[in-house]
LUMBA-308904 format. One record per residue: x, y, z of N, C-alpha, C in turn; residue in one letter. Coordinates in steps of 0.02 Angstrom, whole numbers, plus 50000, padded with zeros to 5 digits. Layout:
BEGIN
XYZXYZXYZA ...
//
This chain:
BEGIN
599585004855719599524998155746599714998155820X 599274995355862599414994655933599774988055945X 600394988455968600784982455980600584979456048X 600624972756054600444969456117600914971256174X 600724969056233601094970656295601294964156331X 601724964956380601944959656424601724961356494X 601344957156528601154958656597601774959056642X 601804964056685602374964356730602374958256776X 602924954656777602974948556816602714942456779X 602454943356719602194937756679602744934356640X 603264932456674603854929256643604264926056698X 604694921456677605134918056725605704914756688X 606214912956726606774909056700607034904456755X 607254898656735607624894456782608324897356788X 608704895256839609424896456835609684892956773X 610254895056748610574891456693611124887156723X 611134880856703611624876056729612124874256675X 612754874756692613294873356644613214866256615X 613454865556554613444859256517613634853256561X 613244848056558613324841956597613244843056672X 612854848156689612734849856759612084847056785X 611754850756829611164848256866610554846756823X 610514849856763609934848656720610094843856663X 610674840756664610914836956606610484830956588X 610104828156635609694822256621608954823756617X 608764830156619608064832056616607854833556544X 607334830356521607054831656455606854838956451X 607104842756404607024850056406606294852256400X 605884848756362605174850756355604784848856418X 604894842856442604554840856504604754845256563X 605394847056565605644851456618605324858356613X 605274860956552604964867556542604234867556563X 603884862056548603184861556567603114861156643X 603554857456675603564856856748603654863756780X 604134867556755604264874256782603674878856769X 603394878556708602834882856690602224881656735X 602074875356750601514873856794601614877156862X 602224876556889602364879456955602324887156953X 602604890156901602634897456897601944900456884X 601534897156843600854899556831600434899156895X 600514893656931600154892956995600364898357044X 601014899757046601284904957090600974911757075X 600824912957011600534919356989599774919156987X 599484913557005598754912657003598484913956932X 598844911356882598624911856812598424904956789X 597804904256768597554897756746597814896156676X 597994889856662598214887956595597684889656542X 597054889656562596514891256515596524898656494X 596954902656524597014909656506597294910656436X 597634905456410597994906156346597584903256289X 597614906756232597314904056171597824903156115X 598464903956132599004903056084599644901556122X 600074897556094600714896056125601254895556073X 601874896856095602464896056052602994892456092X 603274887256064603834883756094604454885156052X 604974887856085605614888856051606114883756076X 606384879756031606854874456050607314873155991X 607954872156004608434871155949608774864455950X 608704860756005609044854256011608514848856021X 608444844255974607914839255979607954835156043X 607364833456068607294828956124606804823456102X 606794818056138606344812556121605624815156117X 605284813656061604594815656048604494823056037X 605034826956028604964834156017604624835755950X 604514830655908604114831455848603434834555866X 603174832955926602514835455946602534842355978X 603134844655994603264851556012602754855156054X 602514860956028602074865356066601434861856091X 601074858056049600464854856076600604850356136X 601154846756134601334842456191601474846756253X 601874851956244602034856356300601404859156332X 600954861956292600354865056320599904859856352X 599894853856325599504848456356599764846956425X 600424846656433600724845156499600594850856548X 600534856956524600404862656568599674862656592X 599234859556552598534859656569598114863756522X 598414865656464598064869556413598024865356349X 597664859856355597674854856301597294856956238X 596954862656239596594865056180596964870656145X 597554872256168597924878056142598404875956085X 598334879056026598784877555970599364882355966X 599804881155918600364885655906600964882055877X 601464885855856602044882955822602624881155869X 603064877055843603714875755874604234879055829X 604644883355858605104887555819605824885955836X 606234885555785606954884555794607334889255748X 607674894055777608094898655738608744899855775X 609054894355795609704894755829609654899655887X 610144904055894610174908555952609674914255948X 609344915055890608824920255883608134917455897X 608094911355922607454907955934606994911955981X 607274914756034606854918356082606504924256051X 606884928556017606574934455987606074932455933X 606254927455893605794925155841605154922455872X 605204918955928604614916255962604164921755987X 604454926956017604054932656040603734936155980X 604104936855925603824939955865603234936055838X 603264929455842602704925255819602084926555862X 602174927155927601614928555971601324935455957X 601764940355946601534947155931601134947255866X 601394943855814601044943755750600344940755757X 600284935355795599644932055804599144936655838X 599374940355888598924944855925598744950955884X 599234953755848599114959755807598584958355753X 598604952455723598124950955670597454948655698X 597384948655764596744947255796596554939955800X 597034935455787596884928355789596884925555860X 597244928855905597284926655974597334932756020X 597224931556084597264937156132597834936456181X 597954930356204598464929356256598904923356238X 599554924556232600024919356210600544917956265X 600714911656272601264909656316601844907556272X 602404910956280603014909356244603474905656291X 603644899456274604094895356315604694893456274X 605284894456300605904892656266606294887756310X 606554882556280606884877356319607424873856277X 607984872556308608514868756274608954865256325X 609244859756303609744856156342610324854556296X 610874858256305611464856756264611814850456289X 611724848856352612014842756380611704836556347X 612124831456337611874825056312611444826056249X 611694830356204611334831556141611284825156099X 610784824856055610674818756016611234817355966X 611344810955955611794808655902611354805755848X 611344808955791610864807155738611204803055682X 610824798355658611054794155603610574795055544X 610854796455485610464797655425610574791955376X 610084787755366610174782055320610374784255250X 610784780255218611044781955151611144775355113X 610614772655084610674766255049611204766154994X 611354772054965611854772254911612564772854937X 612654773355003613314773755032613674767155029X 614334767155040614724760955039614444755755088X 614194750355062613894745255105613254747555138X 612964752855112612344755555141612464759855202X 613094761655215613264765655274612994772755267X 612674775155319612394781955318612844787155348X 612574793155355612934798755385612704799655457X 613124802855498612934803955568613204810655591X 612904813355644613154819455673612984819855747X 613414823155784613274825255853612944832055846X 612294832355861611904838355846612224844655874X 612444844355936612724850355968613434851755946X 613884847155957614594848455945614764849355871X 614464845355828614624845955757614384852555728X 613804854955752613554861255726613904867255757X 614174866655817614604871855844615234872455801X 615454866855775616104866555743616114868655671X 615534868555637615554870155566614884872555539X 614874878555512614304881155474614354878055404X 613864874155382613924870755318613954875355257X 613724881555265613764886455211614414890355213X 614574893155272615184897255277615814893055284X 615734886555303616294881955310616784883955365X 616524887055418616944889055474616574887355539X 616954887255594616644886255659616374892855685X 615984892555739615714898655769616274903355791X 616784900555823617314904955849617694908355792X 617724905155734618074908355678617694914455653X 617034914555659616664920555641616844926355688X 616954924555752617174929555800617864932155784X 618304927655765618984929755747618984934155685X 618544932755638618504936955578618314944155595X 617834944855641617634951555662618174954855704X 618494951055748619044953855788619614956355744X 619754952655692620284954555645620084960855605X 619464961055583619224966655543619264973155582X 619074972955646619044979055686619624979655735X 620104975155729620704975355772620514975355846X 620114970355865619884969555934620324964355967X 620834966556002621324962056032621084958556094X 621474953756116621304949756175621234954056237X 621674958756246621654962956306621004966856310X 620784969756254620154973556253619564968956268X 619594962856241619064958056253619034956256327X 619604955156358619624953356428619384958956474X 619494965156454619234970756493618464970556495X 618164968756438617434968256436617204962256478X 617574956756475617394950856515617394952556589X 617894956056612617934957956683617354962456702X 617174967056658616604971456671615954967456673X 615874962656629615264958556629615204954456693X 615764951956718615734948356782615544953056839X 615804959056837615634964056887614884965656886X 614614966356825613894967756818613474961956843X 613684955856828613314950056852613344949656928X 613904951656957613974951657030613444956157061X 613254961557026612724965957051612054962257058X 611944957457013611324953457016611314948857076X 611904947357104611964942857161611934946457228X 611944953157225611934957057287611284956057325X 611314956957391610724956357434610374949657424X 610774944357427610494937657421610144936657354X 610484938857300610244938057231609564941457221X 609484947357248608844950857245608614952157173X 609084953857129608894955157060608634948757027X 608994943257035608784936957004608104934757031X 607984935957094607354933757124606754937757100X 606864943057062606314946757032605964942556978X 606324937656950606024933556897606204926156902X 606584924356952606834917456959606664914857029X 606394908957033606244905957098606884902957127X 607124905757183607724903457216607594902757291X 607874897557322608254892057293607824888257243X 608144885557192607794881957140607844874457153X 607274871257156607264864057170607324860157104X 607854856257099607984852157039607594845557047X 607134844157001606744837957008607114831856980X 606874826057000607124820056969606784819256901X 606964814156863606714813356795605964811856793X 605684809556848604964808256851604574814156882X 604924819356903604624825256932604204823556994X 604474818957033604134816857093604484819057157X 605124820457152605494822657211606064827357191X 606324830857240606874835457229607534831857242X 607994832357193608634828857200609214833657216X 609094840157208609614845157223609284851957225X 609634856857253609394863757251609964868257226X 609774873357188610254878157162610094885057192X 610604888557215610524895257241610564900557186X 610724898257125610784902757069611054899057010X 611334902556961611624899456903612204894956923X 612274889456887612764884356905613364884556857X 613964884356886614564883556844614924889956827X 614754895456861615104901856849615684902356898X 616284903256872616884903356914617144910456923X 617444911856981617764918456991618274919956936X 618274926056913618714928056858619134934056878X 619774933856864620234939356879620614941256817X 620894947256819621294949556762621904945156753X 622194942856809622784938456806622594931756775X 622034929056795621814922756767621674923156693X 621354928556672621214929356600621854930256561X 622334933956589622964935256553623354928856541X 623234923756582623604917456574623314913056520X 622714914956495622394910756444622664912256374X 622724907156335622954907756266622354907456218X 622384910756161621844910356112621684903156093X 621044901756082620834894956065621074892955996X 621044897755949621254896555881621964899355872X 622414895355846623104897655837623114904055796X 623474909055822623524915455788622924919955798X 622444917755840621844921655852621884925955914X 621304928455936621274933055993620784930756047X 620324926356031619784924456077620004918556120X 619994919556186620164914156233619514910956259X 619594905656298618994902756329618664907656376X 619044912256404618754917356448618354922556411X 618494923356346618164928456306617554926056268X 617314920056286616714917356253616264914156304X 615634912956284615144909956329615254902456332X 614834899056372614874891856378614184888756368X 614134882656341613484879456333613164878056400X 612494878356402612134877656465611444874656453X 611084873356506610404870556503609934875056543X 609304875156523608804879056560608204880656518X 607744884456546607154886756509606904893356535X 606514896856494606234903356513605564904056476X 605134908356503604474909356473604244916456484X 603754918456442603514925456444602804925656414X 602374929756442601684930556418601644936756374X 601304936156317601184941756272600424942256262X 600144948156271599424948856266599224956056250X 598584957456250598344964256238598494968656298X 598454975156289598594979856343598114978856401X 597484978056386596984977156439597094970756477X 597234965356441597344958856473597994958956513X 598504962356487599144962756522599054966056590X 598644971156592598524974656656598194969956706X 597744965656682597394961056727597854955556752X 598344953456712598794948056731599424950556767X 599524957056768600134959956794600184959456870X 600804958756894600934958956966600844966056992X 600924970956950600844978056967600544981556907X 599894983056911599544986056855599774992956836X 600174996256879600425002956862601025002656815X 601304996656804601884995856760601644992956693X 601784996456639601594994256572602234992556533X 602234986756501602804984456461602564983656389X 602784988156346602554988156276603104985656230X 602914981356184603374979156131603304984056073X 603844987256054603814992456003603984989955933X 604504985855927604714983955859605214978155862X 605334975355802605824970055793606284971755734X 606864968655733607314969255676607664962655663X 607844961455601608224955455584608724957155530X 609264953355527609784954755478610224948755467X 610604948955414611114943855400611744947355377X 612294945555409612944948755394613284945055336X 613864947655317614274944155267614444937155292X 614554932755246614704925855263615294925355311X 615204921755366615714920555417615874926655459X 615404931355465615484937255508614894937955555X 614714932455587614114932155630614064937755682X 614584939555719614504944655771614334951555745X 614384952655679614194959055650613444959755641X 613094954255634612384954455615611934958455662X 612054958355729611614962255773611614969755759X 612134972355730612164979555717611604981555669X 611544977855614611014979355565610334977655593X 610274972155631609624970355660609384975655709X 609834977955751609644983155800609464989655765X 609834991455713609694997555675609004997155644X 608834991355617608174990455587607624991155639X 607724988155698607224988655751607144995855775X 607694999455781607665006455802607285010655750X 607425009555686607085013255633606335011755635X 606165005355645605455003455646605085006755704X 605435007755760605135010855819605175018455816X 605555021155768605645028355764606055031055822X 606545027155844606955028955902607695028955882X 608065033755906608795033855894609145030355951X 609745027855937610105024155988610235028356050X 610305034756043610425039056101609845039456148X 609245037556125608645037756167608525031156202X 608965026256191608895019756224609205020056293X 608835017956343609055018456412609455012356436X 609325006556406609675000556427609744995856368X 610324992656362610474988056307610694981456336X 610384976056312610604969256329610764965656264X 611254961156268611444957456208611554950156224X 611424945956174611694939156175612394939856146X 612884938656188613584939856168613984933356176X 613964928956126614364922856131615104924356137X 615304930256112615994932456118616004939756142X 616514941456180616584948556200616654952956138X 616884950056084616954953656020616274956555999X 615734952856012615064955355993614934962256022X 615054963056087614904969356120615384974856098X 616014973256089616494978256067616324980955998X 616164976455952615994978655884615354982655883X 614844980355919614204983855920614294990855949X 614634991356005614724997856038615105002755992X 615615000255958616005004555914615585007255856X 615215002755825614825004755766614215008855783X 613915007655842613305011255861613435017355903X 614055018255925614235024255963613975024156034X 614005018256067613795017756137614385015456179X 614315016156244614845014156291614785006656304X 615275002856285615244995556293615194993556366X 615444997656411615454995856481614774996956516X 614305000456483613645001656513613124996856486X 613284992856437612834987656412612814981756461X 612274978056460612224971756496612294972156572X 611964977256601611944977556675611594971356702X 611844968856757611574963156795611704956356762X 612004956156704612164949556676612034948956602X 612294943656573612224942256502612454935156488X 612334932856428612504925956411613254924556412X 613664929656403614384928756408614564925856476X 614174927556527614314925356596613874919456616X 613214920156610612784914856637612664909056588X 612934909456529612924903756484612404904056429X 612404898856388612024899056326611664892556312X 611034891956335610644886056318610314886556250X 610494891756211610254893056144609524895556143X 609024891156142608334893456137608134898656188X 608244897556254608024902256305608514907956319X 609084907956288609594913156304609314920156295X 609024921556237608774928156223608194930156268X 607764925356284607184927056325607394929156395X 607904925756422608154928056487608434935156481X 608784936556427609044943356417608484948456415X 607934946856380607364951456376607054952456445X 606984947056482606694947556550607134951956594X 607784951056592608234955156632608204962456610X 608124963556545608054970356519607434973756548X 606874970156550606254972856579606364974856652X 606694970456691606794971956761607274977656772X 607784978156730608244983856736607874990456723X 607454990556671607084996656656606584998256711X 606294993256741605834994356797606184997556856X 606784995156872607174998056926607375005256911X 607455006856847607625013756827607025018356833X 606425015556841605825019656840605505020056772X 605735015756725605465015656658605985017556607X 605815016856543606275018656490606225013856431X 606655015156382606675011256320607265006456324X 607145000256303607674995156305607754991756238X 608364989756223608534986156162608864979556181X 608594974056154608944967656158609124965556088X 609734962956080609944960356014610404954356024X 610444950255973610884944455977610984941155910X 611584938655900611744935155837611514927955840X 611524924655783611314917655779611684914155722X 611674907655724612014903655673611794905655603X 612254905255556612104907255488612204914655477X 612594917955522612754925055516612134929455518X 611634927255558611014930955564610954934155633X 610424938155642610304941355707609584943855709X 609334944655771608694947955782608754952855840X 608304957655841608294962755893607574964655909X 607464967055970606804969355990606874975656032X 606394980156024606374986356063605764986056110X 605884987456174605354987456225605314994256258X 604744995756286604675001856327604315000156391X 604595002056447604295000956512604065007756539X 603435008056560603165014156589602935012656659X 603175016456707602985015656778602485020956797X 601865018956811601365023656834601085027956779X 
//
């Protein structure tokens, strides 16, 4: 089976803005469509180039019931069908997998995968319940309530991290060492006037108003990332009494969007910014860990993806992860036999934040650019998701 390809440069990401920041009032689907129109025009790619689309979104927005068809209509591809996918933090990889499946079975040739979320100002939902006392229904804060409790495992997200930290004896000091390294790696992306970020991100980024008629602010990069020191981290106390994970050792909610084109090898070459660079999707993996041990799940998902590609972990040149906790990287590195300090060059969600749907896609995009700078190689992206699940993808970049 010939797996589809990604055109070099056929992807983009907005900066990620911390919760309640510059993107807090922008409808995530409308915002993603606005960005996609600009980025496609910049690449001279017509919306009519696509015959399939995938929208990945995990936090409802007004009229998001119409999902992908609405998004593609706003972009200018009003005849393009496709699904709207929600799989918590694994949404990005699942969305790419959907595009790959469609192309492999010959139903479509060129797919646009768009992922978008806004954790800020999340919806407050009311569920009618006529049998309740006085007809009173149930309600939830979509974002905060679901962060706080997995209805099956009966624990919060951070408690799954603490379970893994306790199992593998991953103390606060070891977690903070990884955090400091991740900040150092992200700093490399900011060198030379953010040269690495500008490989896939338009900077300065113009923040539009809600009507997309004027610019109300500009961002020079990701918003809300603060300088971090070993002394500052040492002063932090664990969030959960008796635990190990501090606010410094976990990611933060954010807003933003990212997109990526998946197509045939021939079409990818035609749409590529540099036809001598080939980006091949090799395989996917998925897994579910024991109940309430979410950060463990990427280990099995990555192993499955490696087996499917016929590649051993030692042959992987670059690894990126969605790491809501530093515990994720420590556990993965220990079990897979890799150096935790060499993972996540140029950045990761632990530092630039977690808008959920687009988090993984930005990681995949950064992985592609890291491999390109290396002159090619094999890359692995993996990440856990709510419900103790995970997905992983293996890519290969060939230069010339």
